[in-house]
C-alpha positions as CSV (number, residue, x, y, z in Angstrom):
1,M,26.1,2.6,8.9
2,R,22.2,2.7,8.7
3,C,20.0,4.0,6.1
4,E,17.5,6.6,7.7
5,R,14.8,5.9,4.9
6,C,14.8,1.9,4.6
7,Q,16.6,1.2,7.9
8,N,19.1,-1.0,6.0
9,T,22.3,-1.9,8.0
10,D,23.7,-4.5,5.4
11,P,27.2,-3.3,4.5
12,K,26.7,-4.8,1.0
13,Y,24.1,-2.3,0.1
14,F,26.2,0.7,0.8
15,Y,28.4,2.3,-1.9
16,N,31.4,4.5,-1.4
17,D,31.2,7.6,-3.7
18,K,34.3,9.6,-3.3
19,G,34.3,9.1,0.4
20,T,30.5,9.5,0.9
21,Y,28.4,6.3,1.4
22,Y,24.9,6.0,0.2
23,C,22.3,3.3,0.4
24,R,21.8,1.4,-2.8
25,R,18.9,-0.7,-1.4
26,C,16.4,2.2,-1.7
27,V,18.3,4.3,-4.5
28,A,15.4,3.7,-6.7
29,F,13.7,6.4,-4.5
30,G,16.5,8.8,-5.0
31,R,20.0,8.8,-3.4
32,L,20.2,9.2,0.3
33,D,23.6,9.4,1.8
34,V,24.4,7.8,5.1
35,G,23.8,10.1,8.1
36,T,21.0,12.3,6.1
37,V,17.6,12.1,7.3
38,P,14.7,12.3,4.5
39,K,13.2,15.4,4.3
40,A,9.8,15.4,6.1
41,Y,6.7,15.8,3.8
42,T,5.2,19.2,4.5
43,Y,1.6,20.3,4.2
44,V,-0.9,22.8,5.6
45,P,-3.1,21.0,8.4
46,K,-6.8,21.4,7.7
47,R,-9.8,20.6,9.9
48,H,-12.5,19.2,7.6
49,R,-16.3,19.0,8.2
50,C,-16.8,16.0,6.2
51,N,-19.1,13.0,6.2
52,Y,-19.5,10.0,3.8
53,D,-22.3,8.7,1.9
54,L,-22.6,4.9,1.2
55,E,-24.7,3.0,-1.3
56,F,-25.8,0.7,1.3
57,Q,-26.1,0.9,4.9
58,L,-23.6,-0.9,6.9
59,T,-24.7,-4.2,8.6
60,D,-24.8,-4.7,12.4
61,Q,-21.5,-6.7,12.1
62,Q,-19.9,-4.0,9.9
63,L,-20.8,-1.3,12.5
64,K,-19.6,-3.3,15.2
65,A,-16.3,-3.9,13.6
66,S,-15.9,-0.1,12.7
67,K,-16.4,1.0,16.2
68,E,-13.9,-1.5,17.4
69,I,-11.5,0.1,15.0
70,V,-12.0,3.5,16.1
71,T,-11.8,2.4,19.7
72,H,-8.4,0.9,19.3
73,L,-6.9,3.7,17.2
74,A,-8.0,6.1,19.9
75,A,-6.3,4.1,22.6
76,G,-3.0,4.4,20.6
77,Y,-2.8,1.0,18.8
78,D,-2.2,-0.2,15.4
79,V,-5.1,-2.3,14.1
80,L,-5.2,-5.4,11.9
81,V,-8.6,-5.9,10.2
82,Y,-8.7,-9.7,9.5
83,A,-11.8,-9.7,7.1
84,A,-13.1,-12.2,4.5
85,C,-13.0,-11.2,0.8
86,G,-16.2,-9.2,0.0
87,A,-16.9,-8.4,3.7
88,G,-16.5,-4.8,3.1
89,K,-13.1,-3.8,4.4
90,T,-13.0,-0.6,2.5
91,E,-16.4,0.7,4.1
92,L,-14.9,-0.3,7.7
93,T,-12.2,2.4,7.1
94,M,-14.4,5.4,6.5
95,E,-15.5,6.0,10.1
96,P,-11.9,6.1,11.2
97,L,-10.9,8.3,8.2
98,K,-13.8,10.7,8.8
99,Q,-13.0,11.3,12.5
100,A,-9.1,11.8,11.7
101,L,-9.8,14.2,8.8
102,N,-12.3,16.3,11.0
103,A,-9.7,16.3,13.7
104,G,-7.3,17.9,11.3
105,K,-5.1,14.9,10.8
106,K,-3.3,13.9,7.7
107,V,-4.7,10.5,6.3
108,G,-3.7,8.3,3.5
109,I,-4.5,4.9,1.9
110,A,-1.7,2.5,0.5
111,I,-2.5,-0.4,-1.9
112,S,-0.2,-2.8,-3.6
113,R,-1.9,-2.7,-7.1
114,R,-2.2,0.4,-9.4
115,Q,-5.6,-0.6,-10.8
116,V,-7.0,-1.0,-7.2
117,V,-5.7,2.5,-6.3
118,L,-7.6,3.9,-8.9
119,E,-10.7,1.9,-8.0
120,I,-10.5,2.9,-4.3
121,A,-9.8,6.5,-5.1
122,Q,-13.1,6.6,-7.1
123,R,-15.1,5.0,-4.3
124,M,-13.7,7.3,-1.8
125,Q,-14.4,10.3,-4.0
126,R,-17.9,9.0,-4.3
127,A,-18.3,8.6,-0.5
128,F,-16.5,11.8,0.6
129,K,-18.0,14.1,-1.8
130,T,-16.5,17.3,-0.2
131,L,-12.9,16.2,-0.3
132,K,-10.3,16.2,-2.9
133,V,-9.4,12.6,-3.1
134,V,-6.0,12.1,-5.2
135,P,-4.8,8.9,-6.6
136,V,-0.9,8.5,-6.6
137,C,0.5,5.7,-8.9
138,Q,2.1,5.0,-12.2
139,G,0.7,7.6,-14.6
140,Y,-0.9,9.8,-11.9
141,T,2.2,11.5,-10.2
142,E,1.6,15.3,-11.4
143,I,-0.5,16.0,-8.4
144,T,0.6,14.4,-5.0
145,E,-1.3,16.5,-2.6
146,G,-5.0,16.4,-1.6
147,D,-7.3,16.0,1.5
148,L,-7.3,12.2,1.0
149,I,-4.2,10.5,-0.8
150,V,-4.7,6.9,-2.2
151,C,-1.4,5.5,-3.5
152,T,0.7,2.4,-4.4
153,M,3.0,1.2,-1.7
154,H,6.0,2.4,-3.7
155,Q,4.7,5.9,-3.8
156,L,4.9,6.2,0.1
157,Y,8.5,7.3,-0.3
158,R,7.2,10.7,-1.2
159,Y,5.5,11.0,2.0
160,H,8.0,10.8,4.8
161,Q,6.5,11.3,8.3
162,A,3.4,12.6,6.7
163,F,0.4,10.6,7.9
164,D,-1.2,10.5,11.2
165,L,-3.3,7.7,10.0
166,L,-2.3,5.3,7.2
167,V,-4.5,2.5,5.9
168,M,-2.4,-0.3,4.4
169,D,-4.6,-2.5,2.3
170,E,-3.6,-5.7,0.7
171,V,-0.7,-6.3,2.9
172,D,-0.7,-10.1,1.9
173,A,-0.2,-9.1,-1.8
174,F,2.8,-8.7,-4.0
175,P,4.9,-6.4,-3.9
176,Y,4.5,-5.5,-0.2
177,K,4.2,-9.0,1.1
178,G,7.7,-10.2,2.4
179,N,9.3,-6.8,1.3
180,E,11.2,-5.4,4.0
181,L,12.1,-2.3,2.0
182,L,8.5,-1.3,1.4
183,A,7.6,-2.2,5.1
184,A,10.4,0.3,6.3
185,V,9.1,2.9,3.7
186,A,5.5,2.5,4.8
187,R,6.4,2.7,8.6
188,N,8.5,5.9,7.9
189,S,5.6,7.5,6.0
190,C,3.4,7.4,9.1
191,K,4.1,9.2,12.4
192,G,0.8,8.1,13.9
193,R,-1.3,4.9,13.6
194,I,-1.4,2.2,10.9
195,L,-4.6,0.3,10.0
196,Y,-3.8,-3.0,8.2
197,L,-6.3,-4.8,6.0
198,T,-6.1,-8.3,4.8
199,A,-8.0,-11.5,4.2
200,T,-4.9,-13.6,5.0
201,P,-2.8,-12.3,8.0
202,D,0.8,-13.8,8.2
203,S,2.3,-15.5,11.2
204,A,4.3,-12.3,12.1
205,M,1.3,-10.2,12.3
206,L,-0.8,-12.7,14.2
207,K,2.3,-12.9,16.6
208,E,2.0,-9.2,17.3
209,V,-1.6,-9.7,18.0
210,S,-0.9,-12.3,20.6
211,E,1.8,-10.2,22.2
212,G,-0.7,-7.3,22.4
213,R,1.4,-5.0,20.2
214,L,-1.4,-5.1,17.7
215,K,-5.1,-5.2,18.0
216,M,-7.2,-7.3,15.7
217,V,-10.7,-6.9,14.4
218,E,-12.4,-9.8,12.7
219,L,-15.2,-9.7,10.1
220,F,-16.1,-12.9,8.2
221,Q,-19.8,-12.0,7.3
222,R,-20.5,-10.6,4.0
223,P,-23.0,-7.9,3.8
224,H,-25.6,-10.3,2.2
225,G,-25.1,-12.6,5.1
226,H,-24.5,-15.8,2.9
227,P,-21.6,-18.1,3.8
228,L,-18.3,-17.9,1.8
229,V,-18.1,-20.1,-1.1
230,L,-16.0,-23.1,-0.9
231,P,-14.0,-24.5,-3.8
232,L,-14.5,-27.8,-5.6
233,I,-11.2,-29.5,-5.8
234,K,-10.8,-31.7,-9.0
235,Q,-7.7,-33.7,-9.0
236,L,-6.9,-34.7,-12.7
237,P,-3.9,-34.8,-15.0
238,V,-3.5,-31.5,-17.0
239,P,-5.0,-32.8,-20.2
240,L,-8.1,-33.9,-18.5
241,Q,-8.3,-30.6,-16.8
242,L,-8.8,-29.1,-20.1
243,V,-11.5,-31.6,-21.1
244,S,-13.4,-31.1,-18.0
245,L,-13.1,-27.2,-18.2
246,L,-14.4,-27.6,-21.8
247,M,-17.5,-29.3,-20.4
248,I,-18.0,-26.6,-17.8
249,M,-17.7,-23.9,-20.4
250,R,-20.3,-25.5,-22.6
251,Q,-22.8,-25.4,-19.8
252,Q,-21.8,-22.1,-18.3
253,K,-24.4,-19.3,-18.2
254,K,-22.5,-16.8,-16.0
255,P,-19.3,-14.8,-16.7
256,M,-16.2,-16.7,-15.7
257,L,-12.6,-16.0,-14.8
258,I,-10.2,-18.8,-15.6
259,F,-6.9,-18.6,-13.7
260,V,-3.8,-20.0,-15.0
261,P,-0.3,-20.0,-13.4
262,T,1.6,-18.1,-16.3
263,I,1.2,-15.5,-18.9
264,D,2.1,-17.8,-21.7
265,L,-0.7,-20.3,-20.8
266,A,-3.4,-17.5,-20.5
267,Q,-2.4,-16.3,-24.0
268,R,-2.4,-19.8,-25.5
269,Y,-5.6,-20.8,-23.9
270,G,-7.2,-17.7,-24.8
271,L,-6.4,-18.5,-28.7
272,L,-7.3,-22.2,-28.3
273,F,-10.8,-21.6,-27.0
274,S,-11.7,-18.4,-28.9
275,P,-13.1,-20.4,-32.0
276,L,-15.5,-22.0,-29.7
277,F,-16.5,-19.2,-27.2
278,H,-16.4,-15.5,-26.7
279,C,-13.2,-15.3,-24.5
280,A,-10.0,-13.3,-24.2
281,S,-6.9,-13.5,-22.2
282,L,-5.8,-10.7,-19.7
283,T,-2.3,-10.5,-18.2
284,S,0.1,-8.0,-17.1
285,K,1.1,-7.6,-20.8
286,T,-2.3,-6.9,-21.8
287,I,-2.7,-3.3,-23.0
288,E,-6.5,-3.0,-23.0
289,K,-7.1,-4.4,-19.5
290,D,-10.0,-2.2,-18.6
291,Q,-11.8,-2.6,-22.0
292,I,-11.6,-6.5,-21.6
293,I,-13.0,-6.4,-18.0
294,S,-15.9,-4.1,-19.4
295,R,-16.8,-6.5,-22.1
296,L,-17.0,-9.3,-19.5
297,R,-19.3,-7.2,-17.4
298,K,-21.4,-6.3,-20.4
299,R,-21.3,-10.1,-21.4
300,E,-19.8,-9.5,-24.7
301,L,-17.3,-11.9,-23.4
302,D,-18.2,-14.9,-21.4
303,F,-14.7,-16.0,-20.3
304,I,-11.4,-14.4,-19.5
305,F,-8.2,-16.5,-19.3
306,T,-6.1,-14.6,-16.7
307,T,-3.2,-14.8,-14.2
308,T,-3.0,-13.7,-10.7
309,I,-3.2,-10.2,-11.8
310,L,-7.1,-10.3,-11.4
311,E,-7.0,-12.3,-8.1
312,R,-8.1,-9.2,-6.2
313,G,-9.4,-5.6,-6.6
314,I,-12.3,-6.7,-9.1
315,T,-15.8,-7.3,-8.4
316,I,-18.1,-8.7,-11.1
317,P,-21.5,-9.6,-10.0
318,G,-22.3,-13.2,-10.6
319,V,-18.9,-14.3,-11.8
320,D,-17.7,-17.9,-11.3
321,V,-13.9,-18.9,-11.3
322,V,-11.8,-21.8,-12.3
323,V,-8.2,-22.2,-11.5
324,L,-6.1,-24.7,-13.8
325,Q,-3.0,-26.1,-12.3
326,S,-4.0,-24.8,-8.9
327,D,-1.0,-26.9,-7.5
328,H,1.4,-24.6,-9.3
329,P,3.8,-22.7,-6.8
330,V,2.4,-19.3,-7.9
331,F,-1.0,-20.1,-6.2
332,D,-0.2,-19.7,-2.6
333,E,-2.8,-19.8,0.2
334,A,-3.4,-16.0,0.0
335,S,-3.7,-16.1,-3.8
336,L,-6.3,-19.0,-3.7
337,I,-8.3,-17.3,-1.0
338,Q,-8.5,-14.1,-3.0
339,I,-9.4,-15.9,-6.2
340,I,-12.3,-17.9,-4.8
341,G,-13.3,-14.6,-3.0
342,R,-14.3,-13.1,-6.3
343,V,-17.4,-15.5,-6.1
344,G,-20.6,-14.7,-4.4
345,R,-19.8,-11.0,-3.5
346,S,-23.1,-9.5,-5.0
347,R,-26.2,-9.2,-3.1
348,D,-28.1,-10.3,-6.3
349,C,-25.8,-13.4,-6.6
350,P,-24.4,-14.4,-3.1
351,S,-23.4,-17.8,-4.3
352,G,-21.7,-19.3,-7.3
353,M,-19.1,-21.8,-8.3
354,G,-15.3,-22.2,-8.0
355,V,-13.2,-25.0,-9.2
356,F,-9.7,-25.9,-8.3
357,Y,-8.0,-28.2,-10.9
358,C,-4.9,-30.0,-9.5
359,I,-2.8,-33.1,-9.8
360,R,-2.4,-33.2,-6.1
361,K,-3.6,-31.2,-3.1
362,T,-0.9,-29.0,-2.1
363,T,-0.5,-27.3,1.4
364,A,-1.7,-24.2,-0.2
365,I,-4.9,-25.7,-1.4
366,K,-5.6,-27.3,1.8
367,R,-4.9,-24.2,4.0
368,C,-7.1,-22.2,1.7
369,V,-10.1,-24.5,2.0
370,R,-9.5,-24.7,5.9
371,A,-9.4,-20.9,6.4
372,L,-12.7,-20.5,4.5
373,E,-14.2,-23.2,6.5
374,K,-13.0,-21.7,9.7
375,M,-14.5,-18.3,8.5
376,N,-17.8,-19.9,7.9
377,E,-17.7,-21.7,11.3
378,T,-17.2,-18.5,13.0
379,L,-19.9,-16.8,11.1
380,V,-22.4,-19.6,12.1
381,S,-21.3,-19.3,15.7
382,N,-21.8,-15.7,15.8
383,L,-25.5,-16.2,14.6
384,F,-26.4,-18.2,17.7
């Protein structure tokens, strides 16, 4: 037996309901009996005459990368964009999206996290002013059809065999990373080409590149041209980490995100430091997430104690970062690269500070630093 939606063949995931088997692995997306093919998504094809407007002109490196993407897609390949945080991955997709839309193709963008879906949908609407850009995620499921669909990975189940071009952003992030179910749902939603975006490609994707089944485009230069910020590693016992953090906070003049490994610690430290500083905690349990981030942008807050929920999809000009207990297992290489990637993104503040506190340097910490050093080395070599 095989499920035609998630490609499951493991007998333990099939349930016999009065002689009819169905797949329990993907039943959250609706029951699908064995032998039944999911109904293809139907829509009216439309040729657009759209163009996009950007707040800044693309750099020479961005233009080069964008042209490479278009060339590989036209040749019939899926494409992996391996780009540094803040290099402008979203902007690289706009030319391929425009060409596909103007050719009458169905296009979509899938992202791991709901908050980033809403942000990217707004950015795409500002860029493609003549299109109807529709976000599809928790709280936004009443309208699921538009000229350009931006959705979470889970929502791709609605679009079986719909997309001629599918942009898969943040493929290195939870919940997509290592999730065979979501990978199968994503693949089945696309009848054409897939454009993957990531700052940390895994070994499986790099193997596909080496075997020629996937084309890779690299971009390690941020638009402002400055090198990526490298973290300062401080090895201290946890109590001394807090003492050192207190000293930094007393001297800090810019907004700061302070990452901790658990929700409980974020909440406790937010309360602990609130009598001394304008600070708050932000986790997946926080109700007013947008308001807290807005207060940090306005400098009504100086510090936010947070979990990995803010490791990506947020840009705050001039922000610095600290990671307490960065040797905790929750902070893998991809997570640490994303966290330090919050620093130095702005043209006005192209540098900044990032501190990783730890008792010992884990493999993840070492790989994070080495990956950033390699990107900077590549950046320098491309200049000469």
